[in-house]
FILUMLO-133508 format. One line per 4 residues: number of its first residue (from 1); their letters; for each residue x, y, z of N, C-alpha, C. Coordinates in Angstrom, 3 decimals. Layout:
BEGIN
NUM> A> X/Y/Z/X/Y/Z/X/Y/Z  ... $
***
This chain:
BEGIN
1> MKAV> 3.611/28.969/-22.015/3.966/28.616/-20.193/5.173/27.624/-20.318  4.792/27.501/-18.963/6.195/26.853/-17.991/5.352/25.340/-17.870  5.916/24.531/-18.145/5.452/22.733/-17.772/6.639/22.052/-17.211  6.211/20.598/-16.888/7.062/19.932/-16.963/6.707/18.792/-17.364 $
5> RIHA> 7.826/17.961/-18.410/7.347/17.213/-19.538/8.796/16.168/-19.527  8.029/15.603/-20.109/9.171/13.991/-20.340/9.134/13.647/-22.039  10.490/13.661/-22.220/10.462/13.147/-23.784/10.649/12.023/-23.911  11.104/11.291/-23.203/11.144/9.890/-23.766/11.069/9.018/-22.784 $
9> AGDH> 11.034/7.424/-22.843/10.507/7.021/-21.545/11.789/6.642/-20.425  11.430/6.225/-19.652/12.468/6.790/-18.356/11.639/6.831/-16.809  12.524/7.203/-16.133/12.270/7.653/-14.893/11.969/9.545/-14.584  12.081/9.405/-13.091/11.896/11.174/-13.109/13.157/11.616/-13.278 $
13> HNLV> 14.089/10.984/-13.585/15.374/11.966/-13.865/14.903/12.414/-15.085  14.322/12.135/-16.136/13.793/12.209/-17.409/12.788/14.112/-17.503  12.469/13.606/-16.615/11.432/15.232/-16.424/12.024/16.709/-16.148  11.966/17.369/-17.338/12.347/18.492/-17.684/11.140/19.872/-17.195 $
17> HEDA> 11.697/20.733/-16.928/10.981/21.951/-16.089/11.364/23.150/-17.549  10.124/23.455/-18.694/10.959/24.293/-19.976/9.417/24.820/-20.320  9.492/25.441/-21.482/8.729/26.173/-21.859/7.759/25.165/-22.796  6.513/25.540/-22.668/5.598/24.668/-23.613/4.758/25.374/-24.126 $
21> PEPF> 3.442/24.662/-25.095/3.080/25.976/-25.541/1.207/25.617/-24.664  0.963/26.300/-24.663/-0.593/26.439/-23.613/-1.789/25.444/-24.625  -2.386/24.893/-23.726/-3.062/23.829/-23.953/-4.060/24.031/-24.538  -4.856/23.101/-26.070/-6.013/23.369/-26.455/-6.820/22.969/-25.471 $
25> AGTG> -8.055/23.464/-25.712/-9.484/23.170/-25.164/-10.165/22.397/-26.272  -10.499/21.720/-26.094/-11.714/20.963/-27.057/-13.403/21.228/-26.730  -14.232/20.753/-27.023/-15.674/20.153/-26.879/-15.931/19.981/-25.315  -16.560/21.311/-24.450/-16.573/20.298/-23.334/-15.040/20.412/-22.079 $
29> DVVV> -14.075/20.847/-22.348/-13.021/21.100/-21.992/-13.414/22.621/-21.180  -12.413/22.810/-19.826/-12.680/24.266/-19.636/-10.894/24.143/-19.301  -10.342/25.596/-19.537/-8.778/25.496/-19.421/-8.428/26.401/-17.493  -7.806/25.807/-17.041/-7.393/26.079/-15.290/-6.190/26.367/-15.607 $
33> RVGA> -6.184/27.283/-15.078/-4.488/27.884/-14.181/-4.610/27.290/-12.788  -3.251/26.211/-13.195/-2.784/25.678/-12.196/-2.610/26.283/-10.949  -2.987/25.735/-9.440/-2.353/26.447/-8.419/-1.717/25.480/-7.760  -1.950/23.785/-8.007/-1.101/23.284/-7.431/-1.531/21.655/-7.814 $
37> AGFV> -1.072/20.621/-8.087/-1.568/19.576/-9.071/-0.634/18.005/-8.137  -1.216/17.272/-8.024/-0.933/16.299/-7.292/-0.871/15.457/-8.581  0.275/14.311/-8.180/0.706/12.693/-9.172/0.886/11.571/-8.795  0.589/10.170/-9.559/0.964/9.589/-8.591/2.589/8.873/-9.285 $
41> PDEL> 3.368/8.340/-7.846/4.837/8.327/-8.314/5.437/7.573/-9.222  4.255/6.795/-10.011/4.320/5.381/-10.876/4.027/5.404/-12.193  3.619/6.800/-12.401/2.534/7.126/-13.621/3.612/6.970/-14.628  4.614/7.145/-14.771/5.578/7.447/-15.682/5.747/6.118/-16.480 $
45> SWPS> 5.232/5.370/-16.216/5.725/3.967/-16.563/4.242/3.385/-17.077  3.308/4.021/-16.923/2.010/3.686/-17.391/2.044/3.982/-19.042  1.156/3.338/-19.606/1.297/3.477/-21.233/0.061/4.526/-20.949  -0.208/5.197/-20.873/-1.062/6.229/-20.917/-0.663/7.423/-21.094 $
49> TWVD> 1.068/7.576/-20.398/1.796/8.787/-20.203/2.376/8.980/-21.821  2.357/7.761/-22.364/3.449/7.861/-24.197/1.845/7.595/-25.105  0.841/7.715/-24.959/0.326/7.366/-25.827/-1.381/7.919/-25.585  -2.298/8.400/-26.699/-3.175/8.572/-26.486/-4.457/7.507/-26.696 $
53> RAGR> -5.460/7.626/-26.374/-6.453/6.801/-26.585/-6.170/5.706/-27.815  -5.645/6.300/-28.585/-5.880/5.548/-30.117/-4.492/4.940/-30.546  -4.211/5.170/-29.404/-2.702/4.594/-29.441/-1.631/5.040/-30.241  -1.687/6.806/-30.368/-0.624/7.619/-30.995/0.040/8.030/-30.018 $
57> DRTP> 1.277/8.070/-30.558/2.382/8.533/-29.551/1.756/10.028/-28.992  1.671/10.506/-27.895/1.931/11.777/-27.293/2.779/12.650/-26.543  4.087/12.360/-26.673/5.000/12.615/-26.070/5.525/14.105/-27.220  6.328/15.222/-26.395/6.356/14.670/-24.843/5.236/14.991/-24.012 $
61> STPA> 5.212/14.536/-23.031/3.984/14.410/-21.922/4.006/15.052/-20.893  2.954/15.343/-20.105/2.908/16.389/-18.915/2.693/15.723/-18.055  2.877/15.117/-16.777/2.781/14.291/-16.000/1.433/15.092/-14.715  1.184/14.425/-13.758/0.316/15.114/-12.462/-1.354/15.747/-12.945 $
65> HEIA> -2.295/14.166/-12.539/-3.291/14.322/-13.115/-4.518/15.332/-12.394  -4.002/15.205/-11.143/-4.961/16.003/-10.050/-4.359/17.172/-9.778  -6.115/18.213/-9.595/-5.934/19.708/-10.326/-6.551/20.534/-9.684  -5.767/21.672/-9.055/-6.488/22.543/-8.105/-6.195/23.797/-8.502 $
69> GTVA> -7.313/24.483/-9.294/-6.760/25.829/-9.971/-8.206/27.009/-10.280  -8.136/27.612/-11.106/-8.740/28.988/-10.910/-9.441/28.541/-12.542  -10.417/28.707/-13.024/-10.781/28.198/-14.652/-10.560/29.864/-15.102  -9.886/29.665/-16.153/-8.989/30.538/-16.821/-10.046/31.012/-18.245 $
73> ETPY> -10.473/30.012/-18.810/-10.939/29.886/-20.515/-12.353/28.743/-20.395  -13.518/28.974/-20.856/-14.609/28.106/-21.156/-14.921/28.110/-22.267  -14.669/27.354/-23.024/-14.606/27.185/-24.445/-15.852/26.665/-25.197  -16.473/26.824/-26.521/-17.750/26.799/-27.051/-17.979/24.886/-26.010 $
77> GSTG> -19.448/25.095/-25.602/-19.823/23.546/-25.259/-19.632/23.262/-23.706  -19.108/24.003/-23.109/-18.666/23.899/-21.694/-19.595/24.350/-20.667  -19.975/23.630/-19.651/-21.016/24.229/-18.780/-20.604/24.355/-17.679  -21.580/24.646/-16.842/-21.400/24.277/-15.039/-20.394/25.170/-14.993 $
81> FAVG> -19.653/25.982/-15.138/-17.988/26.582/-14.838/-18.251/28.227/-15.269  -17.790/28.996/-14.561/-17.130/30.558/-15.520/-15.745/30.430/-14.951  -15.428/31.786/-15.924/-13.688/31.931/-15.758/-13.593/32.748/-13.800  -12.681/32.101/-13.543/-12.516/32.673/-12.241/-13.178/31.726/-11.113 $
85> DRVV> -13.353/30.824/-11.713/-14.262/30.010/-9.971/-13.194/28.817/-10.025  -13.351/28.967/-8.267/-11.998/28.221/-8.138/-12.692/26.541/-8.296  -11.880/25.306/-8.520/-11.951/23.983/-9.130/-10.856/23.382/-8.625  -11.442/22.018/-8.604/-10.381/20.499/-8.436/-11.103/19.679/-9.302 $
89> GLGD> -10.153/18.803/-9.638/-10.433/17.532/-10.635/-9.340/16.456/-10.582  -9.746/15.504/-11.763/-8.670/14.373/-11.933/-8.614/14.620/-12.920  -8.035/14.665/-14.106/-7.936/14.534/-15.339/-7.692/13.093/-16.280  -7.801/13.413/-17.428/-7.557/12.001/-18.533/-6.416/11.472/-18.239 $
93> WHRD> -6.017/10.060/-17.577/-4.543/9.433/-18.227/-4.181/9.903/-19.017  -4.644/9.657/-20.186/-4.191/9.650/-21.691/-3.869/10.959/-21.996  -4.326/12.150/-21.428/-3.874/13.687/-21.897/-2.999/14.136/-20.539  -2.197/15.371/-21.316/-1.535/16.149/-20.553/-2.058/16.288/-18.860 $
97> GAAA> -1.026/16.172/-18.233/-1.362/16.380/-16.849/-1.401/17.776/-16.065  -1.354/18.267/-15.075/-1.263/19.820/-14.540/-0.025/19.851/-13.603  1.355/19.624/-14.347/2.574/19.927/-13.957/2.855/20.999/-15.224  1.584/22.052/-14.647/2.139/23.024/-15.901/1.487/24.667/-15.244 $
101> EYVA> 1.501/25.737/-16.100/0.737/26.737/-15.463/-0.495/26.497/-16.046  -0.715/25.831/-17.153/-2.098/25.889/-17.369/-2.191/23.981/-18.156  -3.742/23.878/-17.482/-4.459/22.521/-18.585/-5.108/22.299/-19.032  -6.175/21.702/-20.162/-7.417/21.279/-20.537/-7.588/20.501/-20.151 $
105> VEAR> -8.984/20.353/-19.147/-9.625/19.154/-18.756/-10.572/19.102/-18.628  -11.771/18.109/-18.696/-13.043/17.736/-19.026/-14.050/18.261/-18.202  -14.892/19.067/-18.278/-15.520/20.063/-16.965/-16.226/18.926/-15.777  -16.468/17.756/-17.010/-17.638/17.156/-15.739/-16.727/15.920/-14.857 $
109> NLAV> -15.006/16.447/-15.033/-14.208/16.025/-14.135/-14.030/16.800/-13.430  -14.962/18.068/-12.845/-14.324/18.933/-11.710/-15.501/19.122/-10.704  -14.968/19.717/-9.732/-16.285/20.387/-8.684/-15.399/21.146/-8.070  -16.583/22.337/-7.746/-16.003/23.827/-7.111/-15.191/23.530/-6.128 $
113> LPDS> -14.493/24.514/-5.760/-13.651/24.403/-4.631/-14.099/25.710/-3.909  -14.606/25.195/-2.646/-14.696/26.704/-1.444/-13.436/27.689/-1.664  -13.734/28.565/-1.195/-12.287/29.177/-0.742/-11.802/28.660/0.734  -12.638/28.065/1.671/-12.091/27.160/2.812/-10.838/26.478/2.590 $
117> IDFT> -10.855/25.608/1.416/-9.538/24.879/0.899/-9.053/25.226/0.313  -7.529/25.321/0.900/-6.353/25.759/-0.134/-5.918/24.703/-1.594  -5.542/25.357/-2.351/-5.489/24.198/-3.709/-4.095/23.170/-3.444  -3.620/23.520/-2.482/-2.341/22.373/-2.156/-3.170/21.063/-1.349 $
121> TAAA> -4.153/21.465/-0.628/-5.124/20.455/-0.073/-5.919/19.480/-0.621  -6.527/20.715/-2.134/-7.279/20.221/-3.078/-6.461/19.357/-3.820  -5.233/19.452/-4.222/-4.728/19.128/-5.218/-4.417/17.100/-4.476  -4.608/17.521/-2.972/-4.030/15.871/-2.644/-5.450/14.898/-2.587 $
125> LPIA> -6.560/15.237/-3.436/-7.551/15.070/-2.735/-8.282/13.894/-3.643  -8.110/14.126/-5.033/-8.940/13.816/-6.029/-8.486/12.289/-6.480  -7.348/11.581/-6.620/-7.046/9.870/-6.265/-7.333/9.286/-5.429  -6.979/9.874/-3.725/-7.197/9.271/-2.585/-8.294/9.330/-2.677 $
129> GLTS> -9.022/10.130/-2.764/-10.620/10.206/-2.149/-10.958/9.262/-2.846  -11.480/9.837/-4.663/-11.951/8.727/-5.221/-11.916/7.477/-5.232  -10.530/6.817/-4.971/-10.190/5.970/-4.653/-10.407/4.885/-3.755  -11.382/5.854/-2.772/-11.274/5.186/-1.665/-12.544/5.000/-1.665 $
133> LQGL> -13.419/5.697/-1.945/-14.857/5.908/-2.185/-15.033/5.127/-2.917  -14.686/5.006/-4.194/-15.188/3.983/-5.115/-14.915/2.451/-4.403  -13.193/2.354/-4.161/-12.772/1.071/-3.718/-13.890/0.052/-2.261  -13.958/1.186/-1.412/-15.082/0.768/0.118/-16.371/0.267/-0.486 $
137> FRHG> -16.579/1.132/-1.453/-18.564/1.461/-1.291/-18.721/0.916/-2.807  -18.652/1.202/-3.817/-18.880/0.573/-5.341/-18.050/-0.829/-5.366  -17.225/-1.267/-4.850/-16.218/-2.383/-5.164/-16.270/-3.344/-4.223  -16.590/-2.516/-3.090/-16.389/-3.331/-1.860/-17.396/-4.029/-0.786 $
141> GLRS> -18.753/-2.791/-1.504/-20.183/-3.105/-0.589/-20.064/-2.636/0.544  -19.493/-1.859/1.341/-18.986/-1.500/2.869/-20.588/-1.359/3.074  -20.723/-1.604/4.374/-22.369/-1.410/4.940/-21.679/-1.255/6.479  -22.716/-0.748/7.050/-22.259/-0.065/8.691/-22.449/-1.553/9.208 $
145> GQRV> -21.188/-1.617/10.191/-21.255/-2.691/11.093/-20.345/-3.962/10.954  -20.005/-3.635/9.428/-19.116/-4.731/8.755/-17.423/-4.739/9.260  -16.615/-5.761/9.018/-15.107/-5.099/9.478/-14.505/-5.090/8.727  -13.828/-4.247/8.375/-12.946/-3.469/7.082/-11.272/-3.332/7.700 $
149> VVHG> -10.159/-3.973/7.183/-9.213/-4.275/6.945/-8.679/-3.146/5.851  -7.906/-1.809/6.459/-7.397/-0.923/5.558/-5.893/-1.492/5.422  -5.623/-1.623/4.509/-3.595/-1.830/4.288/-3.010/-0.444/3.671  -2.202/-0.024/4.865/-1.455/1.311/4.267/-2.916/2.476/4.729 $
153> AGGA> -2.543/2.458/5.943/-3.344/3.231/6.759/-3.042/4.822/7.137  -1.464/4.406/6.807/-1.276/6.307/6.872/-0.710/6.819/5.632  -0.874/6.125/4.609/-0.646/6.899/3.197/-1.918/7.861/2.914  -1.461/8.101/1.722/-2.776/9.769/1.281/-4.431/8.859/1.056 $
157> TGSL> -4.065/7.404/0.488/-5.168/7.052/0.142/-5.616/6.601/1.353  -4.907/5.530/2.155/-5.571/4.713/3.201/-6.353/5.735/4.618  -5.106/6.474/4.385/-6.112/7.429/5.850/-7.248/8.173/5.473  -7.364/8.652/4.099/-9.049/8.631/3.829/-9.932/7.685/3.879 $
161> AVQL> -9.534/6.628/3.514/-10.320/5.228/3.584/-10.893/4.862/4.948  -10.003/5.010/5.798/-9.851/4.806/7.551/-11.446/5.889/7.674  -11.284/7.439/7.089/-12.240/7.845/7.819/-13.480/7.921/7.055  -13.488/7.382/5.848/-14.984/7.330/5.366/-15.650/5.682/5.882 $
165> AREA> -14.549/4.797/5.980/-15.193/3.861/6.531/-15.844/3.892/7.972  -14.886/4.517/8.466/-15.326/4.786/10.005/-16.543/5.237/10.118  -16.864/6.503/9.451/-17.653/7.442/8.750/-18.868/6.748/8.698  -19.074/5.276/7.647/-20.179/4.893/7.576/-20.657/3.869/8.603 $
169> GAHV> -19.729/3.363/9.809/-20.050/2.922/10.371/-19.471/1.719/10.825  -18.521/1.404/10.131/-17.565/0.335/10.055/-16.993/0.314/11.669  -16.474/-1.151/11.501/-15.329/-1.265/12.650/-13.854/-1.053/11.919  -12.868/-0.356/12.176/-11.610/-0.314/11.172/-10.661/-0.501/11.773 $
173> IGTG> -9.741/-1.472/11.107/-8.109/-2.150/11.347/-7.729/-1.366/10.347  -6.658/-0.886/10.753/-5.648/0.182/9.958/-4.392/-1.125/9.849  -3.367/-0.824/8.805/-2.089/-1.752/8.720/-1.024/-0.657/8.738  0.014/-0.933/8.856/1.075/-0.424/8.157/2.115/-0.216/9.503 $
177> RARA> 3.561/0.658/9.029/4.441/0.561/10.095/4.044/1.302/10.969  5.028/1.218/11.889/4.375/2.046/13.002/4.202/3.586/13.163  5.209/3.582/12.888/5.354/5.217/12.292/3.839/5.971/12.194  2.909/5.165/11.363/1.512/5.301/10.688/0.472/5.321/11.786 $
181> ARLA> 1.021/4.386/13.417/-0.463/4.336/14.159/-0.944/5.141/14.363  -0.281/6.465/15.316/-0.823/7.355/15.738/-1.861/8.050/14.803  -1.347/8.364/13.041/-2.094/9.278/12.705/-3.358/8.311/12.037  -3.449/7.096/11.714/-4.786/6.446/11.543/-5.408/5.997/12.652 $
185> LDLG> -4.906/6.461/14.009/-5.934/6.197/14.933/-6.467/7.334/15.345  -6.008/8.326/15.297/-6.385/9.893/15.404/-7.756/9.972/14.452  -7.209/9.313/12.909/-8.620/9.413/12.006/-9.538/8.526/12.029  -9.331/7.763/13.395/-11.032/6.803/13.155/-10.739/5.109/13.245 $
189> AHEF> -9.282/5.297/13.168/-8.918/3.435/12.963/-9.403/2.932/14.597  -10.346/1.935/14.674/-10.256/1.146/16.023/-9.196/0.481/16.396  -8.433/-0.288/15.680/-7.147/-0.677/15.482/-6.025/-0.132/14.618  -5.239/-0.820/15.097/-3.810/-1.081/14.158/-3.050/-2.139/14.034 $
193> VDLE> -2.697/-2.367/13.548/-1.355/-3.571/13.210/-0.126/-3.228/12.713  0.806/-3.338/13.608/2.565/-2.845/12.822/2.958/-3.966/12.041  2.510/-4.130/10.869/2.883/-4.510/9.401/4.803/-5.422/10.422  5.100/-4.595/10.533/6.693/-4.852/10.226/6.828/-5.937/11.959 $
197> GQAV> 6.078/-5.549/12.863/6.276/-6.062/14.394/5.166/-6.865/14.469  4.051/-7.579/13.793/3.069/-8.254/13.885/1.979/-8.986/13.305  2.297/-10.218/13.211/1.603/-11.221/11.192/0.269/-10.332/11.796  0.170/-10.110/10.442/-1.782/-9.611/10.430/-2.862/-10.519/10.531 $
201> EDAV> -2.257/-11.981/10.469/-3.240/-12.658/10.868/-3.536/-13.020/12.215  -2.618/-12.971/13.098/-3.180/-12.931/14.374/-3.146/-12.157/14.866  -2.988/-11.060/14.280/-3.319/-9.932/14.912/-4.165/-9.359/14.724  -5.633/-9.627/13.850/-6.625/-8.905/13.062/-7.663/-10.018/13.751 $
205> GAPV> -7.373/-11.053/14.239/-8.517/-12.014/14.729/-9.477/-12.602/13.993  -10.740/-11.927/14.678/-11.922/-13.067/13.647/-11.969/-12.343/12.347  -12.385/-13.356/11.565/-12.687/-12.520/10.039/-12.860/-11.476/9.814  -12.678/-10.508/8.563/-13.401/-9.087/8.170/-14.165/-10.033/7.270 $
209> DLVF> -14.868/-8.480/6.438/-15.690/-8.466/5.804/-14.994/-7.928/4.756  -14.423/-7.055/4.513/-13.476/-6.212/3.359/-11.653/-6.078/4.195  -11.181/-6.567/2.814/-9.963/-5.663/3.298/-9.695/-4.900/1.816  -9.251/-3.580/2.265/-9.002/-2.539/1.465/-7.700/-2.556/1.283 $
213> DTVG> -7.131/-2.889/-0.254/-5.473/-3.054/-0.024/-5.356/-1.773/-0.737  -4.199/-0.828/-0.855/-3.416/-0.090/-1.018/-1.887/-0.633/-1.175  -1.338/-1.449/-0.545/0.238/-1.670/-0.415/0.573/-2.618/-1.348  0.294/-3.871/-1.599/0.760/-4.974/-3.046/1.287/-5.602/-2.018 $
217> GDVS> 1.749/-7.097/-3.195/2.772/-7.480/-2.573/2.705/-8.645/-1.878  3.378/-8.605/-1.028/3.514/-9.898/0.144/1.866/-9.404/0.912  1.936/-7.935/1.359/0.678/-7.943/2.214/-0.727/-8.326/1.334  -0.678/-8.224/0.257/-1.892/-8.251/-0.815/-2.011/-9.831/-0.525 $
221> ARSA> -1.199/-10.710/-0.759/-1.454/-12.080/-0.873/-1.481/-12.818/0.175  -1.621/-11.813/1.442/-2.005/-12.691/2.444/-3.031/-12.199/3.387  -4.119/-11.261/2.065/-4.878/-10.740/2.613/-6.340/-11.870/2.635  -6.241/-12.517/1.824/-7.518/-13.168/1.544/-8.063/-14.010/2.911 $
225> ALVA> -7.113/-14.422/3.329/-6.992/-15.769/4.691/-7.361/-14.787/5.874  -7.697/-13.102/6.089/-8.127/-12.486/6.588/-10.158/-12.246/6.555  -10.147/-12.619/5.307/-11.657/-12.503/5.121/-12.310/-13.541/4.978  -13.997/-13.396/5.769/-14.913/-14.681/6.182/-15.418/-14.700/4.516 $
229> PGGT> -15.502/-16.199/4.765/-16.854/-16.338/3.586/-17.945/-15.296/3.068  -17.995/-15.261/2.002/-18.923/-14.520/1.222/-17.878/-12.424/1.188  -17.097/-12.352/1.860/-16.134/-10.958/1.760/-15.594/-11.057/0.560  -15.196/-10.051/0.500/-14.130/-9.076/-0.110/-13.061/-9.226/-0.217 $
233> VVSI> -11.425/-8.790/-1.008/-10.656/-8.487/-1.145/-10.432/-7.189/-2.514  -10.530/-6.125/-2.001/-10.340/-4.906/-3.075/-8.916/-4.456/-2.986  -8.138/-4.161/-4.376/-7.285/-3.753/-4.146/-6.539/-2.966/-5.512  -6.077/-2.309/-5.026/-5.639/-1.091/-6.418/-4.097/-1.173/-6.899 $
237> TAPP> -3.568/-2.524/-6.217/-2.216/-2.409/-6.694/-2.146/-3.457/-8.264  -2.673/-4.871/-7.674/-2.699/-6.034/-8.862/-4.172/-6.903/-8.548  -4.802/-7.569/-9.421/-5.810/-8.473/-8.760/-5.617/-9.311/-8.058  -6.138/-9.337/-6.957/-5.785/-10.304/-5.506/-6.327/-11.999/-6.034 $
241> VTPD> -5.487/-12.637/-5.787/-5.862/-14.081/-6.004/-6.544/-14.479/-4.341  -8.045/-14.761/-4.806/-8.795/-14.905/-3.444/-9.321/-16.620/-3.617  -9.725/-17.530/-2.405/-9.729/-18.556/-2.425/-11.414/-18.710/-3.390  -11.807/-19.572/-3.154/-13.399/-19.869/-3.479/-14.478/-19.251/-2.367 $
245> GVRG> -15.220/-18.657/-2.225/-16.135/-17.603/-1.750/-15.476/-16.934/-0.799  -15.022/-15.788/-1.624/-13.864/-15.029/-1.002/-14.270/-13.956/-2.658  -14.938/-13.210/-2.459/-14.629/-12.296/-3.994/-12.549/-11.419/-3.869  -12.329/-11.378/-5.203/-11.236/-10.351/-5.302/-11.585/-9.175/-6.368 $
249> VFFI> -11.615/-8.566/-6.404/-11.545/-6.990/-7.473/-10.414/-6.053/-7.198  -9.930/-5.957/-8.381/-8.872/-5.172/-8.553/-9.559/-4.094/-9.804  -9.228/-2.543/-9.254/-9.795/-1.422/-10.144/-8.948/-0.440/-10.598  -9.172/0.649/-11.082/-8.363/1.567/-11.051/-9.404/2.895/-11.484 $
253> VEPD> -8.672/3.883/-10.583/-9.680/4.655/-9.862/-10.766/5.511/-11.663  -12.131/5.928/-11.488/-12.739/6.356/-12.497/-12.944/7.962/-12.222  -12.604/8.936/-12.953/-12.837/10.756/-12.716/-14.530/10.561/-12.306  -15.166/11.740/-11.266/-16.500/11.353/-10.990/-16.078/13.081/-10.385 $
257> GAQL> -17.075/13.805/-11.460/-16.984/15.034/-10.639/-18.168/15.355/-9.802  -19.002/14.382/-9.596/-20.159/14.438/-8.828/-19.773/13.932/-7.693  -18.946/12.747/-7.855/-18.227/12.099/-5.927/-16.847/12.988/-5.766  -16.676/13.664/-6.572/-15.406/14.655/-6.032/-15.715/15.904/-5.092 $
261> AELV> -17.571/16.163/-5.634/-18.291/17.207/-5.231/-18.678/16.618/-3.650  -18.604/15.773/-3.627/-19.298/14.848/-1.767/-17.951/15.373/-1.605  -16.795/14.898/-1.803/-15.464/14.574/-1.188/-15.456/16.023/-0.456  -15.678/17.076/-1.699/-15.199/18.570/-1.319/-16.068/18.788/-0.017 $
265> RRVD> -17.149/18.550/-0.362/-18.166/19.012/0.989/-17.275/18.135/2.286  -17.338/16.989/2.536/-16.838/16.809/3.883/-15.421/17.449/3.797  -14.889/17.872/3.203/-13.212/18.085/3.308/-14.031/19.499/3.901  -14.405/20.271/2.951/-14.807/21.430/3.758/-15.692/21.682/5.451 $
269> EGSL> -16.528/20.845/5.408/-17.320/20.704/7.219/-16.100/20.222/8.263  -14.383/19.719/7.853/-14.160/19.303/8.738/-14.372/17.377/9.000  -15.206/17.254/8.314/-15.235/15.631/8.701/-14.458/15.006/7.696  -13.718/15.534/7.439/-12.498/14.457/6.396/-10.949/14.928/6.283 $
273> RVHV> -10.395/14.630/6.577/-8.853/15.353/6.570/-7.591/14.793/5.419  -7.341/15.896/4.969/-6.621/15.332/3.735/-4.963/15.119/4.268  -4.436/13.871/3.558/-2.857/13.801/4.523/-1.683/13.989/3.586  -1.662/15.602/3.165/-0.175/16.202/2.527/1.021/16.041/3.832 $
277> GATY> 1.702/15.277/2.592/3.220/15.153/3.248/4.050/15.604/3.026  4.270/16.300/1.794/5.406/17.648/1.220/4.874/18.150/0.254  5.444/19.398/-0.007/5.154/19.735/-1.438/6.468/20.362/-2.211  6.257/20.521/-3.105/7.675/21.041/-4.538/7.261/21.918/-4.844 $
281> PLES> 8.037/22.911/-5.203/7.531/23.837/-6.158/7.527/22.629/-7.851  6.757/23.617/-8.375/6.799/23.124/-10.157/8.112/22.448/-10.770  8.908/23.630/-10.667/9.995/23.005/-11.194/11.040/22.206/-10.610  11.164/22.132/-9.788/11.510/20.361/-8.582/10.263/19.102/-9.065 $
285> AAEA> 10.028/19.586/-10.306/8.965/17.897/-10.064/9.794/16.683/-9.519  10.862/16.522/-10.493/11.695/15.135/-10.635/11.920/15.171/-8.922  12.481/16.028/-8.051/12.752/15.500/-6.683/11.497/15.316/-6.211  10.646/16.010/-6.321/9.107/15.572/-5.689/8.496/14.054/-6.055 $
289> FDAK> 9.113/13.388/-6.936/8.654/12.427/-7.775/9.654/11.513/-6.660  10.765/11.612/-6.645/12.001/11.094/-6.047/11.605/10.795/-4.174  11.079/12.092/-3.726/11.151/12.106/-2.475/9.799/10.869/-2.354  8.760/10.707/-3.160/7.687/10.125/-2.923/8.027/8.505/-3.174 $
293> RRGV> 8.922/8.483/-4.202/9.724/6.928/-4.539/10.109/6.208/-3.063  11.269/7.346/-2.316/11.676/7.054/-0.988/10.851/6.881/-0.347  9.753/7.169/-0.212/8.774/6.334/0.853/7.947/7.757/1.713  8.337/8.716/0.901/7.418/10.112/2.273/5.662/9.923/2.441 $
297> PGKV> 5.455/9.642/3.227/4.138/8.926/3.798/2.960/10.906/3.595  1.988/10.137/2.932/0.947/10.834/2.543/1.761/11.535/0.909  0.783/12.484/0.544/0.561/12.847/-0.964/1.913/13.720/-1.092  2.496/14.061/-1.968/3.470/14.677/-2.360/2.503/15.391/-3.508 $
301> VLTL> 2.849/17.220/-3.341/1.972/17.946/-3.913/3.157/18.835/-4.760  2.746/19.384/-5.939/3.501/19.737/-6.175/2.770/21.838/-6.282  3.705/22.551/-6.591/2.949/24.023/-6.256/3.446/25.221/-7.552  2.858/26.122/-7.557/2.964/26.630/-8.441/2.023/28.292/-7.483 $
***
C-alpha cells in the first residue's frame, strides 16, 4: 500500500509518500480502508510518534490519527463492526496513523458513520469533537446558565466547543482574531472578543465560570483573571497557572467510541457543524502540515 511516513526526527519536510507494508491487525482491531485522515500539526514532535508504549523505537512512523473510511477486515476478537461498514475514529498515538491506504485501529475507538456524512467531514471530527466534549464537561463541569470563554473560537476545536457550550445552555464568549468573529457568532457565540484589538479582561466584563483555552501562550496566562472564585481554566496546550480558588486543568484527549458516536449523531441531525479549512491529497501531506503551521483556520484533512 501507499503511506506517508517519517523515518527520522524532524518536521513535515521529512515526510515521504512511499510504499509501506499493510498493517497488522491484533486482537480487538479492525483494518480500515482510509477515505480521509485528520492530523495535529505538532504531532511529529511528540514522543509517541517515535516509540511504542514500551519505549521501543517504531520508526518509520505514519502520522494522522483521525480516521474515516470503510472496514476492510475484522480479525479474530473484533466485535461490533462488519466488512463494508463506514466508520470514524481516533487511533492510539503510539501506533501508526491513518495517512495511508489502510490502518489498523482498535474497534472500541470507532463509531459507525452514516451515509449523510462524507469522509472529509468525518475525519475533522474526532480530535476536535472529543477534546471539546471532554474539556467542557468532564474536566470543566460546564452547566446550563454558566458563563464560558472559548479561546480560539474560530479553530477546529474552538468552533465545536462554541456549539456544544451553547447547546448546553451556557452563555458563550468566543475569542480569536477578527476574521473568526462571523463564524463564531454564526455557530452560537453570544459575544466575540477580537484578541488583536481588545484587552480580553476588559471585554469579557463580569467573571466567568469556565475558560476553555485552545490557544496557549499569553492568552492562557491571562485567562485566570477572567474566572470567578470556584471557577476553572481548562487548557489543551499547557498546565494553566491559576490562583487559589481557581482550578486549573490540562488534559490530552482520550479516544472514546461512545462519545464519538454521540458527536456523529449531532452532525448527522445538523445540530453540530464541523469546520474544515482545507483538504490535500495524501501524497501532499507535507504541504498539508505546512499549511496548518502557517495558520489555515479550521481542520486540514488528507483525502484518499
